[in-house]
C-alpha positions in Angstrom: 82.8 102.9 84.7 85.7 101.5 86.8 84.9 99.6 90.0 86.9 97.3 92.4 84.9 94.8 94.4 86.4 93.1 97.5 84.7 90.0 98.9 86.2 88.1 101.9 83.9 85.8 103.7 84.4 82.2 104.7 87.6 80.7 103.2 88.7 82.9 100.3 89.3 86.6 99.6 88.5 87.7 96.1 89.2 91.1 94.6 87.8 92.0 91.2 88.5 95.0 88.9 85.5 95.7 86.6 85.4 98.1 83.7 82.0 98.8 82.1 80.6 95.6 83.6 83.4 93.3 82.3 85.8 91.6 84.6 89.3 92.8 83.8 91.5 91.6 86.7 91.0 89.1 89.5 92.9 88.1 92.6 91.8 85.1 94.6 93.7 84.0 97.8 92.9 81.6 100.6 92.4 83.4 104.0 94.9 80.9 105.4 97.8 80.7 103.0 101.6 80.5 102.9 103.5 83.8 102.0 103.6 84.8 98.4 106.2 86.0 96.0 108.0 89.1 97.4 107.8 87.9 101.0 111.0 88.4 103.0 112.3 85.6 105.3 115.1 85.2 107.8 116.2 81.8 106.5 118.8 79.2 107.6 121.2 77.5 105.1 120.8 73.8 105.1 123.3 72.9 102.3 125.8 74.6 100.1 126.3 72.8 96.7 129.5 74.0 95.0 128.8 72.2 91.7 125.5 74.2 91.4 127.1 77.4 92.8 124.0 77.6 95.0 122.7 77.0 98.5 119.5 75.5 99.9 117.8 77.5 102.5 115.1 76.5 105.1 112.4 79.2 105.1 110.0 77.2 107.3 107.9 76.1 104.2 107.2 72.7 102.9 110.4 72.6 100.8 113.8 74.2 101.1 114.4 77.2 98.8 117.0 77.4 96.0 119.5 80.3 96.3 122.0 81.0 93.5 125.1 82.3 95.2 125.4 85.0 92.5 122.2 86.4 94.0 123.9 87.2 97.3 124.6 90.8 98.3 128.1 92.0 97.4 128.8 92.8 101.1 128.5 89.1 102.1 131.7 87.0 101.9 130.7 83.6 100.4 133.5 81.9 102.3 131.9 82.9 105.6 128.7 81.0 104.7 128.1 77.5 106.2 125.3 75.2 107.2 123.3 77.0 109.8 124.2 80.5 108.7 121.2 83.0 108.8 120.3 85.2 105.8 117.6 87.7 104.9 116.2 86.5 101.6 113.2 87.3 99.4 110.9 84.9 97.7 111.4 85.3 94.0 109.3 82.4 92.7 107.0 80.1 94.5 107.6 76.3 94.5 105.6 73.9 92.3 104.9 70.2 92.3 108.4 69.3 91.1 110.7 72.1 92.5 111.0 74.2 95.5 110.8 78.0 95.8 113.5 80.2 94.4 114.9 83.1 96.5 117.4 86.0 96.2 119.6 87.8 98.7 119.2 91.1 96.7 116.1 92.3 98.4 113.7 94.8 96.9 111.0 96.6 98.9 108.1 97.7 96.7 106.3 101.0 97.0 103.8 102.7 94.9 106.3 105.4 93.6 109.6 103.7 94.0 111.4 100.4 94.6 114.0 100.5 97.4 117.0 98.2 96.8 119.0 98.2 100.1 121.7 95.9 98.8 122.4 98.0 95.7 124.1 101.3 95.0 122.0 101.9 91.8 119.9 105.1 91.9 117.7 105.9 88.9 114.5 107.7 87.9 112.1 106.8 85.2 113.0 108.3 81.8 109.5 109.7 81.5 110.7 112.6 83.6 112.6 114.6 81.0 113.1 117.9 82.9 116.7 117.7 84.2 116.1 120.2 87.0 113.1 118.3 88.3 115.1 115.1 88.2 117.8 116.6 90.3 115.3 118.0 92.8 113.5 114.6 93.1 116.8 112.7 93.4 118.0 115.0 96.1 114.8 114.5 98.2 114.9 110.8 97.8 118.6 110.6 98.7 117.9 112.6 101.8 115.3 110.0 102.8 117.2 106.7 102.0 120.9 107.7 102.4 123.3 105.4 100.6 120.6 102.8 99.7 119.8 102.1 96.0 116.4 102.8 94.5 114.4 103.1 91.2 111.7 105.8 91.0 108.8 104.4 89.0 107.0 106.3 86.2 104.1 107.2 88.5 106.6 108.5 91.1 108.5 110.6 88.5 105.3 112.3 87.4 103.8 113.0 90.9 104.8 115.4 93.7 108.4 114.9 94.9 107.2 115.3 98.5 105.0 112.2 98.2 107.9 110.2 96.7 110.2 111.3 99.5 107.7 110.4 102.2 107.3 106.9 100.8 111.1 106.6 100.5 111.5 107.4 104.2 108.8 104.8 105.1 110.5 102.1 103.0 113.9 103.0 104.7 112.2 102.4 108.1 110.9 99.1 106.9 114.4 98.1 105.9 115.8 99.1 109.3 113.1 97.0 110.9 114.0 94.0 108.8 117.7 94.3 109.7 116.8 94.1 113.4 115.1 90.7 112.7 118.5 89.0 113.1 118.3 89.7 116.8 114.5 89.8 117.4 113.4 86.7 115.4 114.4 83.1 115.4 114.9 81.6 112.0 113.4 80.2 109.9 110.6 82.7 109.8 108.8 85.1 107.5 109.6 88.6 108.7 107.6 90.5 106.0 104.8 88.9 104.0 105.0 91.6 101.3 102.0 92.7 99.3 99.2 90.2 98.9 97.6 89.5 95.5 94.6 91.6 96.5 96.8 94.6 97.5 98.8 94.4 94.2 95.5 94.6 92.3 94.3 97.5 94.4 97.6 99.3 93.9 97.4 98.9 90.1 93.7 99.9 89.6 93.0 102.4 92.4 95.6 104.9 91.2 92.9 106.9 89.5 90.3 108.8 91.6 87.4 107.8 89.3 87.5 104.1 90.5 84.7 103.1 92.9 85.5 100.7 95.7 82.9 98.3 97.0 83.3 95.9 100.0 81.2 92.9 100.8 82.6 93.0 104.4 82.9 96.4 106.1 85.7 94.9 108.3 88.0 94.8 105.2 87.8 98.6 104.9 89.2 99.1 108.4 91.9 96.6 107.9 92.9 98.3 104.7 93.1 101.8 106.2 96.9 101.7 106.8 97.6 100.2 103.4 95.6 103.0 101.7 97.5 105.6 103.7 100.9 104.2 103.2 100.5 104.0 99.4 98.7 107.3 99.1 95.6 105.9 97.6 93.0 108.6 97.6 89.9 106.6 98.4 87.1 107.6 100.8 86.8 104.3 102.8 84.1 105.7 105.1 81.9 106.5 102.1 82.4 103.1 100.5 81.0 101.2 103.5 78.5 103.8 104.8 75.2 102.0 105.6 76.6 98.7 104.3 76.2 95.3 106.0 78.0 92.0 105.4 76.9 90.7 102.0 78.3 87.3 101.0 76.3 87.4 97.8 77.9 90.6 96.4 79.6 88.8 93.5 76.3 87.3 92.4 74.5 90.7 92.3 77.3 92.9 90.9 77.7 92.4 87.1 77.2 88.7 87.5 80.8 88.4 88.7 80.2 84.9 90.1 79.2 83.8 86.6 82.1 85.6 85.0 84.5 83.9 87.4 82.9 80.5 86.8 83.5 80.9 83.1 87.2 81.2 83.8 87.2 77.5 84.7 85.9 76.5 81.2 88.1 75.4 78.4 86.0 77.1 75.8 86.2 80.9 75.5 83.6 82.6 73.2 84.8 85.2 70.7 81.5 86.5 69.3 80.8 83.6 66.9 84.4 82.3 66.8 85.9 80.7 69.9 89.1 79.3 71.3 89.9 76.3 73.4 92.4 76.9 76.3 93.6 73.6 77.8 96.4 72.7 80.2 98.9 69.9 79.3 101.7 68.5 81.4 104.3 70.8 79.7 102.3 73.9 78.6 98.9 75.4 77.9 97.6 74.9 74.4 95.2 77.5 72.8 93.4 76.5 69.6 91.5 79.3 67.7 88.4 78.3 65.7 86.3 80.4 63.3 83.1 78.8 64.4 80.0 80.6 63.0 82.0 83.8 62.4 83.0 82.5 59.0 79.4 82.4 58.0 79.8 79.0 56.3 81.7 80.6 53.4 85.4 80.5 52.7 87.1 82.8 55.2 88.5 86.0 53.7 91.8 87.3 54.9 90.0 90.2 56.6 87.8 87.8 58.7 90.8 85.7 59.7 92.7 88.7 60.8 89.8 90.0 62.8 89.3 86.6 64.6 93.0 86.1 65.2 93.4 89.7 66.6 90.5 89.2 68.9 91.8 85.8 70.0 95.3 87.2 70.8 93.8 90.0 72.9 91.4 87.6 74.7 94.2 85.0 75.3 96.4 87.6 77.0 93.4 88.7 79.1 92.6 85.1 80.0 96.2 84.4 81.1 96.0 87.3 83.5 92.5 86.5 84.8 93.3 82.8 85.3 96.9 83.6 86.5 98.4 81.1 84.2 102.1 80.9 84.1 104.7 79.0 82.0 104.7 78.2 78.3 101.6 78.9 76.1 101.3 77.6 72.5 98.6 79.3 70.4 97.5 77.9 67.1 96.1 80.8 65.0 93.7 80.4 62.0 95.7 80.0 58.8 98.5 82.4 59.3 99.9 81.3 55.9 101.8 84.3 54.5 104.8 86.1 55.8 102.9 89.4 55.6 100.1 88.0 57.8 102.6 86.7 60.4 104.4 90.1 60.5 101.0 91.7 61.0 100.2 89.5 64.0 103.7 90.1 65.4 103.3 93.9 65.3 99.8 93.6 66.8 101.0 91.5 69.6 104.0 93.8 70.4 101.7 96.8 70.5 99.1 95.0 72.7 101.8 93.8 75.2 102.9 97.4 75.6 99.4 98.5 76.6 99.6 97.0 80.1 100.2 93.2 80.0 103.2 92.5 82.2 105.4 89.5 82.7 104.7 88.0 79.2 107.4 87.3 76.6 106.3 86.3 73.1 108.3 84.9 70.2 107.3 85.6 66.6 104.6 83.6 64.9 106.2 80.6 63.3 105.8 79.4 59.7 103.2 76.9 61.1 101.0 79.7 62.4 101.9 79.0 66.0 102.4 81.8 68.5 104.6 80.8 71.4 104.8 82.9 74.6 105.6 82.5 78.3 104.2 84.2 81.3 106.0 84.6 84.6 104.5 82.4 87.3 103.0 84.5 90.0 101.5 82.1 92.6 98.9 79.4 92.0 96.6 79.7 89.1 92.9 80.1 89.6 92.3 76.5 88.6 94.9 75.3 91.1 93.3 77.4 93.9 89.7 76.3 93.6 89.8 72.9 91.8 91.5 69.6 92.2 92.1 66.5 90.0 89.0 64.4 89.6 89.2 61.3 91.8 87.3 59.1 89.3 88.9 59.7 85.9 92.1 61.5 87.0 91.9 63.7 83.9 89.3 66.3 84.6 89.1 68.7 87.5 86.4 69.2 90.2 85.9 71.9 92.8 88.5 71.5 95.6 87.5 70.7 99.2 88.0 74.3 100.4 85.9 75.7 97.5 83.1 73.2 98.2 83.2 74.1 101.9 83.1 77.8 101.0 80.0 77.1 98.9 78.4 75.2 101.7 78.9 78.0 104.2 77.3 80.4 101.7 74.4 78.1 101.3 74.0 78.0 105.1 73.6 81.8 105.1 71.3 81.7 102.2 68.8 79.3 104.0 68.2 81.9 106.7 67.9 79.1 109.2 69.3 79.4 112.7 70.8 75.8 112.6 71.2 74.8 108.9 72.0 71.1 108.6 74.1 69.3 106.0 75.3 65.8 105.2 79.0 65.8 104.2 81.5 63.3 102.8 84.4 62.1 105.0 86.8 64.3 103.2 84.8 67.4 103.8 84.2 66.4 107.4 88.0 66.3 108.0 88.4 69.8 106.5 85.6 71.2 108.7 87.4 70.0 111.8 90.7 71.4 110.5 89.3 74.8 109.7 87.1 75.1 112.8 88.3 78.6 113.7 87.3 80.0 110.3 83.9 78.3 110.4 83.3 79.6 114.0 84.0 83.2 112.7 81.4 82.7 109.9 78.9 81.4 112.5 79.4 84.5 114.6 79.3 86.9 111.7 76.1 85.6 110.3 74.5 84.2 113.5 73.9 80.6 112.7 75.2 77.3 114.0 76.3 74.8 111.4 75.1 71.2 111.9 76.6 68.4 109.9 76.5 64.6 109.9 78.9 62.2 108.1 77.4 60.5 105.1 79.7 57.7 103.8 77.6 57.4 100.6 79.0 60.7 99.4 82.1 60.5 97.2 85.2 61.0 99.3 87.4 62.2 96.4 84.8 64.7 95.0 84.2 66.1 98.5 80.5 66.5 98.2 77.8 67.8 100.6 74.0 67.8 100.6 71.4 69.8 102.5 69.9 67.6 105.1 66.2 67.0 104.9 
C-alpha cells in the first residue's frame, strides 16, 4: 500500500512517502525558511571578477551568490553589465558553511509534464514516445502554447494526453511573462518565485499514481494545496482525505511508527538484518563501513553471504542518502570485495539500482581496495543539519537543535491537555520563544492553550533544554 502523510504543526512541515509501512521518502522543511534550490530572484550585481569570468549577485540572502558569466542568457550583452545591474536568476545550489549560493541566468520553470526553458531555443520530447505522428502532434500543441520559448517534454508528458501537456505549457508561459514583469513591479534584490518546496517535489513524484492515499495531520494544508494539485493535474480527492478529520499533531507517532523511523535516521548505525553498516559524517565526506555482524553466523563468510550483505548494504545506503538528504562525497567500504569478478558484479548491481529511481547520484567503480566512491548532488540542508546542532559540551557529537526542541515542547504542551501548560526553559530556548512568537501564538490558537514558561539558568544553554514545571 502506498501512502503520503503530511504533518505541519508548530515549527516544521514534514511529508513522508510510505510503502507497505516502510518510510521510502521524506521531506522536512522549517515553516520559516529561506528560498530553496530552483527559486527565481531579481538580483543585483555587486561585483564582476574578470579573472573568474564570473559575477557576484545580491539576492537578499546572507551571502552574495556566484554567477558564472557563461551561464548568462545569450541575449544579454556581457559588456552592458556593471555593478548595480539587475538580473533574473535562478538558485542552482544553496550556500554552505564555506561558500555562497550558486546561480544561473538560464532559467528553467519546472512542470509535471515539461520543463520550460525561456532563454533557450531547444525543443525536445522524451525518446520514450516512439510514434513520429504523435510526436509531431504533441510538439505542435506545445509550440502553440509557448511560442518561440524552449522546452523539454518529460517522459510522463510524452505518455499522457497532449491536451494536458499543452495546458501546462500555457500556464508555464504565463508564469514566465509574470516573472518578466518583475523588472518594473519589484525592487531588487528579491525572490520573485520560490519554486517548488521540498514537500511539493515529493508529492509530485509520489502522487502521480491514483492508488496512493494522502493523509493530512492539519486539514488547512489540504486547502492550501488545492491550487498546486490543480496546476499539476494530480488526481487526488482532497475533500475525502480530510473528511471528518481534526488537527492531529501526533499523526506520525500513530501511523507506521513514522516518528521512530525518522528518529532512526539520526543514528550512525543502520541495521541490515543481522549485518549492519555505520554511516558517519567527516569534514570532507560521509564514510560508510559495512559489517557482517551476526549474519556471518560465526563461520567464515562464503562468497554468497558476502554478496548478499554487500548488495543489501548498497541498496540501503542509497535509500539512506535520499532519506537523510545527504549530499557530497560518500566513501563506502564493502566486505572483502577481493576479486575482479566480485567488483564487476557490484558495479553492475549498482548501475542497475541507480536506474531504478535514485536521482542525482554519480558512482565510480569499486576500487581494488573494495571501496565504492559516489557523490550525490546537494539539495538543501540534510536532515541532520535541519534538526540537530553540534554538541556544546564535546563539540563532536550532535544534539537536537533549538527549533527541534521547541517543536517537541509545543507538542508536549498539547499532549498534557492542560489549559495553561507550564515549562522551565534554558536562556537559549527563551530567546527562540521570543523570536518565534507569531508561530507559537498560532499553535496556541489552533490547540486552545496558553503557553507559560519561566527562565531556568540551571538548564544547559548550549543544549537548549526544557523541563515541565511542577
